[in-house]
KEMARTI-522845 format. One record per residue (C-alpha): x, y, z. Coordinates in Angstrom, 2 decimals, m for minus. Example, Ala and Ser with C-alpha at 12.3 -4.5 7.8 and 13.67 -1.06 7.14 Angstrom:
residues 2
<bami <12.30; m4.50; 7.80>>
<bami <13.67; m1.06; 7.14>>
This chain:
residues 179
<bami <86.84; m45.84; m40.02>>
<bami <86.84; m45.37; m43.89>>
<bami <89.85; m43.32; m44.78>>
<bami <89.99; m41.87; m48.55>>
<bami <92.77; m39.76; m49.95>>
<bami <91.88; m37.29; m52.60>>
<bami <93.98; m34.82; m54.68>>
<bami <93.11; m31.21; m53.46>>
<bami <92.53; m30.37; m56.82>>
<bami <89.59; m32.67; m57.06>>
<bami <87.89; m31.38; m53.69>>
<bami <89.07; m27.76; m53.54>>
<bami <85.85; m27.31; m51.27>>
<bami <88.27; m28.49; m48.58>>
<bami <90.92; m25.94; m49.35>>
<bami <90.02; m23.79; m46.16>>
<bami <90.17; m26.68; m43.80>>
<bami <93.72; m27.22; m45.28>>
<bami <94.69; m23.92; m44.76>>
<bami <93.51; m23.91; m41.22>>
<bami <95.20; m26.93; m40.42>>
<bami <98.59; m26.05; m42.19>>
<bami <98.49; m22.78; m40.10>>
<bami <97.93; m24.56; m36.75>>
<bami <99.97; m27.36; m37.47>>
<bami <103.59; m25.86; m38.34>>
<bami <105.08; m22.76; m36.98>>
<bami <105.99; m19.83; m39.33>>
<bami <109.39; m20.75; m39.83>>
<bami <108.54; m24.42; m41.28>>
<bami <105.82; m23.22; m43.59>>
<bami <105.66; m20.95; m46.70>>
<bami <102.86; m18.10; m46.75>>
<bami <99.30; m19.55; m47.90>>
<bami <99.20; m17.40; m51.13>>
<bami <102.59; m19.24; m52.24>>
<bami <101.28; m22.52; m51.40>>
<bami <98.14; m22.12; m53.37>>
<bami <100.29; m20.52; m56.18>>
<bami <102.49; m23.46; m56.13>>
<bami <99.33; m26.06; m56.13>>
<bami <98.10; m24.22; m59.28>>
<bami <101.51; m23.84; m61.22>>
<bami <103.78; m26.35; m60.24>>
<bami <103.10; m29.94; m61.56>>
<bami <105.54; m31.61; m59.37>>
<bami <103.66; m30.35; m56.00>>
<bami <100.44; m32.11; m54.84>>
<bami <98.51; m32.01; m52.07>>
<bami <96.48; m35.04; m50.88>>
<bami <93.43; m34.41; m48.51>>
<bami <92.52; m37.22; m46.15>>
<bami <89.00; m37.73; m45.22>>
<bami <87.83; m40.16; m42.48>>
<bami <84.33; m41.36; m42.84>>
<bami <83.64; m38.51; m45.18>>
<bami <84.83; m35.60; m42.98>>
<bami <88.18; m33.68; m43.53>>
<bami <91.07; m35.44; m41.05>>
<bami <94.37; m34.01; m42.60>>
<bami <96.48; m33.82; m45.94>>
<bami <99.80; m34.40; m46.94>>
<bami <101.84; m32.53; m49.47>>
<bami <104.36; m34.13; m51.71>>
<bami <107.11; m32.97; m54.23>>
<bami <107.99; m35.12; m57.04>>
<bami <111.45; m34.91; m57.35>>
<bami <114.24; m36.29; m59.76>>
<bami <115.35; m39.23; m57.51>>
<bami <112.73; m39.16; m54.41>>
<bami <109.38; m37.66; m53.57>>
<bami <109.63; m35.45; m50.77>>
<bami <106.78; m34.98; m47.97>>
<bami <106.97; m31.31; m47.53>>
<bami <104.01; m31.37; m44.79>>
<bami <101.75; m33.81; m43.23>>
<bami <99.26; m33.50; m40.41>>
<bami <96.14; m34.73; m39.14>>
<bami <93.46; m32.70; m37.01>>
<bami <94.59; m32.98; m33.39>>
<bami <91.31; m34.64; m32.18>>
<bami <91.94; m37.27; m34.63>>
<bami <95.67; m38.04; m33.68>>
<bami <96.29; m41.31; m32.29>>
<bami <93.24; m42.93; m33.77>>
<bami <95.41; m44.72; m36.58>>
<bami <94.52; m42.18; m39.58>>
<bami <97.87; m40.83; m40.05>>
<bami <99.63; m44.19; m40.22>>
<bami <97.28; m45.67; m42.83>>
<bami <97.61; m42.68; m44.71>>
<bami <101.32; m43.02; m44.62>>
<bami <101.49; m46.69; m45.60>>
<bami <99.16; m46.16; m48.62>>
<bami <101.24; m43.17; m49.66>>
<bami <104.14; m45.03; m49.64>>
<bami <102.98; m47.82; m51.57>>
<bami <101.72; m45.53; m54.18>>
<bami <104.80; m43.50; m54.57>>
<bami <107.25; m44.27; m57.47>>
<bami <110.34; m43.28; m55.72>>
<bami <111.75; m43.39; m52.07>>
<bami <109.97; m40.97; m49.59>>
<bami <112.01; m38.37; m47.86>>
<bami <110.74; m35.92; m45.34>>
<bami <112.09; m33.60; m42.54>>
<bami <111.53; m33.74; m38.59>>
<bami <112.77; m31.91; m35.97>>
<bami <115.51; m33.63; m34.02>>
<bami <114.42; m35.67; m30.93>>
<bami <116.18; m33.51; m28.37>>
<bami <113.76; m30.55; m29.46>>
<bami <110.80; m31.94; m27.79>>
<bami <108.90; m34.82; m26.60>>
<bami <106.35; m34.26; m29.65>>
<bami <109.40; m34.41; m32.05>>
<bami <110.67; m37.73; m30.37>>
<bami <107.15; m39.04; m30.88>>
<bami <107.10; m37.78; m34.24>>
<bami <110.31; m39.71; m35.27>>
<bami <108.85; m42.92; m33.53>>
<bami <105.51; m42.70; m35.66>>
<bami <107.45; m42.47; m38.85>>
<bami <110.18; m45.45; m37.90>>
<bami <106.94; m47.33; m37.00>>
<bami <106.17; m47.04; m40.63>>
<bami <109.57; m47.79; m42.13>>
<bami <111.33; m44.80; m42.28>>
<bami <114.68; m44.12; m40.52>>
<bami <116.60; m40.79; m39.73>>
<bami <120.15; m39.87; m41.19>>
<bami <121.66; m38.74; m37.70>>
<bami <124.87; m38.05; m38.81>>
<bami <123.86; m35.92; m41.72>>
<bami <124.03; m32.25; m41.30>>
<bami <120.60; m30.86; m42.52>>
<bami <119.27; m27.33; m42.26>>
<bami <115.81; m26.06; m43.76>>
<bami <116.30; m22.84; m45.61>>
<bami <113.89; m20.34; m44.60>>
<bami <110.48; m19.95; m46.50>>
<bami <110.87; m15.83; m46.50>>
<bami <114.01; m13.65; m45.82>>
<bami <112.60; m12.51; m42.23>>
<bami <112.47; m15.83; m41.21>>
<bami <115.24; m18.49; m39.67>>
<bami <116.77; m21.43; m40.92>>
<bami <115.91; m24.52; m39.25>>
<bami <118.09; m27.50; m38.30>>
<bami <116.42; m30.65; m39.22>>
<bami <117.04; m34.17; m39.58>>
<bami <115.93; m36.14; m42.74>>
<bami <113.85; m39.28; m42.92>>
<bami <113.53; m41.88; m45.73>>
<bami <112.53; m45.38; m46.61>>
<bami <115.63; m45.88; m48.52>>
<bami <118.73; m45.82; m46.59>>
<bami <120.78; m45.54; m50.11>>
<bami <119.60; m42.17; m51.21>>
<bami <121.85; m39.94; m52.18>>
<bami <121.69; m37.48; m49.46>>
<bami <123.86; m34.34; m50.93>>
<bami <122.00; m34.47; m54.30>>
<bami <118.69; m34.89; m52.41>>
<bami <119.23; m32.02; m50.05>>
<bami <120.70; m29.81; m53.16>>
<bami <117.21; m30.89; m55.09>>
<bami <115.05; m30.06; m52.09>>
<bami <116.74; m26.57; m51.53>>
<bami <116.32; m25.46; m55.04>>
<bami <113.11; m26.96; m55.90>>
<bami <111.09; m26.71; m52.66>>
<bami <112.71; m23.53; m51.12>>
<bami <114.10; m21.74; m54.06>>
<bami <117.74; m21.75; m52.93>>
<bami <119.94; m21.67; m55.98>>
<bami <123.74; m22.74; m55.36>>
<bami <126.21; m20.44; m57.23>>
<bami <128.77; m22.20; m59.02>>
């Protein structure tokens, strides 16, 4: 299978496929409204969306923020029909090789569901580990949505979790901490 990773800005004809997978793969409390997603893509230089194709057909996407000390993977999904085919692992391995900084992502705690357990296992097989003792809360994407307790995962055990959390909250979620 020929897997290609392309910047969404270079293949905007796939934006509708990204949008549909984004909505289907993530519950409302774990995604921003699509118009805000598109706005970020157009105006935020530290935010990139990479489209994944397999044998020329849309297969998934990964969105990544380049922050001060880490690259934060905000969303990563492959089409349900292609899961288990090795596409996600190949993409993650390639992305991790290309990133200039440690990778950090959020995952649901394993007690949440069997899917969460499998997802953590997937990331662990690709060199990421959880920070189980670190209390991490994802702020809401909009006022009417709840915060979500998640775990951070990274390929670097030495990242500064407090500084990373502050920057993710400020840059990605727009939560500014008062002095």
